[in-house]
C-alpha positions as CSV (number, residue, x, y, z in Angstrom):
1,M,8.7,-12.8,17.2
2,A,5.8,-11.7,19.5
3,Y,2.2,-12.4,18.6
4,L,-0.7,-10.4,20.0
5,K,-3.9,-12.3,19.9
6,G,-7.0,-10.8,21.3
7,S,-4.9,-8.0,22.8
8,Y,-5.8,-4.3,23.1
9,L,-3.3,-1.6,23.8
10,S,-4.7,1.9,24.4
11,G,-4.1,5.2,26.0
12,S,-0.5,5.8,27.1
13,T,0.9,2.3,26.7
14,Q,4.7,2.8,26.1
15,F,7.2,0.5,24.5
16,S,11.0,0.9,24.5
17,G,13.3,-0.9,22.2
18,S,12.3,-2.5,18.9
19,L,8.9,-3.5,17.8
20,A,10.3,-5.0,14.6
21,E,9.2,-8.5,15.3
22,I,5.5,-8.1,16.3
23,T,2.7,-9.8,14.4
24,V,-0.8,-8.6,15.3
25,V,-3.3,-11.4,14.9
26,T,-7.0,-10.9,14.1
27,G,-8.8,-9.5,17.1
28,S,-5.9,-7.4,18.3
29,S,-5.7,-3.7,18.1
30,F,-3.7,-0.6,19.1
31,T,-5.3,2.7,20.0
32,G,-3.9,5.9,21.2
33,S,-0.8,7.6,19.8
34,F,2.5,6.4,18.5
35,T,5.6,8.5,18.6
36,G,8.9,7.4,16.9
37,S,9.6,5.7,13.7
38,F,7.8,2.9,11.9
39,L,9.1,0.5,9.3
40,G,7.0,-2.4,8.0
41,D,3.5,-3.2,6.8
42,L,0.2,-2.3,8.4
43,E,-2.8,-4.4,7.3
44,G,-6.5,-3.8,7.9
45,T,-8.0,-0.6,8.9
46,A,-5.6,1.8,10.6
47,S,-4.6,5.3,11.1
48,F,-1.0,6.4,11.5
49,A,0.6,9.8,12.2
50,E,4.2,10.6,12.4
51,S,5.1,13.6,14.5
52,S,7.3,15.8,12.2
53,S,6.4,17.9,9.3
54,F,3.9,15.5,7.8
55,A,1.2,13.0,8.7
56,I,0.1,9.8,7.1
57,T,-3.6,9.0,7.4
58,A,-5.1,5.9,5.9
59,S,-8.4,4.2,6.3
60,Y,-7.3,1.2,4.3
61,I,-3.7,0.2,4.5
62,N,-2.2,-2.2,2.0
63,N,-5.2,-1.7,-0.4
64,R,-4.1,-2.8,-3.8
65,Y,-5.5,-3.7,-7.2
66,E,-3.9,-6.1,-9.6
67,E,-4.8,-6.6,-13.2
68,T,-3.4,-8.9,-15.9
69,I,-2.9,-7.0,-19.2
70,T,-2.4,-8.5,-22.7
71,G,-2.2,-7.5,-26.3
72,N,-2.2,-3.7,-26.3
73,S,0.4,-0.8,-26.0
74,S,-1.9,1.3,-23.7
75,Y,-4.3,0.6,-20.9
76,T,-6.6,2.4,-18.6
77,I,-6.6,0.6,-15.3
78,T,-9.7,1.2,-13.1
79,H,-8.5,0.5,-9.5
80,N,-11.2,2.2,-7.5
81,L,-8.8,3.1,-4.6
82,N,-9.9,6.8,-4.5
83,E,-6.2,7.9,-4.7
84,N,-5.0,10.7,-7.0
85,Y,-1.3,9.6,-6.7
86,P,-1.2,5.8,-6.4
87,I,1.9,3.7,-6.6
88,V,1.9,1.8,-9.9
89,Q,4.2,-1.2,-10.5
90,I,4.3,-3.2,-13.7
91,Y,5.8,-6.7,-14.1
92,D,6.2,-8.8,-17.3
93,N,5.3,-12.5,-17.5
94,N,8.9,-13.3,-16.3
95,K,8.1,-11.4,-13.0
96,E,10.6,-8.7,-14.0
97,Q,9.7,-5.1,-13.2
98,V,9.1,-3.0,-16.3
99,L,9.1,0.8,-16.7
100,P,6.4,1.9,-19.3
101,S,6.7,5.0,-21.5
102,T,3.9,6.8,-19.5
103,I,2.0,6.4,-16.2
104,S,-0.5,9.0,-15.5
105,S,-3.2,9.3,-12.9
106,S,-6.4,9.9,-14.9
107,T,-8.7,10.2,-12.0
108,A,-8.7,9.2,-8.3
109,N,-9.9,5.8,-9.4
110,S,-8.0,5.1,-12.6
111,V,-4.5,5.3,-14.1
112,F,-3.3,5.3,-17.8
113,V,-0.3,3.2,-18.7
114,E,1.4,3.3,-22.1
115,F,4.2,1.2,-23.5
116,A,6.4,1.6,-26.6
117,S,4.9,-1.6,-28.1
118,N,2.3,-4.2,-27.1
119,F,2.8,-5.5,-23.6
120,N,1.7,-8.5,-21.6
121,G,2.0,-8.7,-17.8
122,K,0.6,-7.4,-14.5
123,V,-0.2,-4.0,-13.3
124,I,-0.3,-3.5,-9.5
125,V,-1.8,-0.3,-8.1
126,K,-1.4,0.5,-4.4
127,K,-2.8,3.3,-2.3
């Protein structure tokens, strides 16, 4: 695994092979463009574009909101991620993923989750 500490890559820096084992430590940054495929997690403030028919732009990557819910069959979760189509995951107290009856994006900052009966667990919302 390669660690980049206090490193800066910019302009036309090119890599060949795999970047699968690079960990960027605080104080490191990449600027310029990236062409190819990417698999993994980006943390911090970043922008990423893939040259094909779509682009992914993010000012906050790995932003997430987590809330413990108890005692009701429906919940409005205010996540404040400014995302109309967030990823919503729900886990019970045994850490097993659960699919509710309904998940709807109420606003860019909240989702509505409904279960068939009262539910206790965690709701995780990601941008």
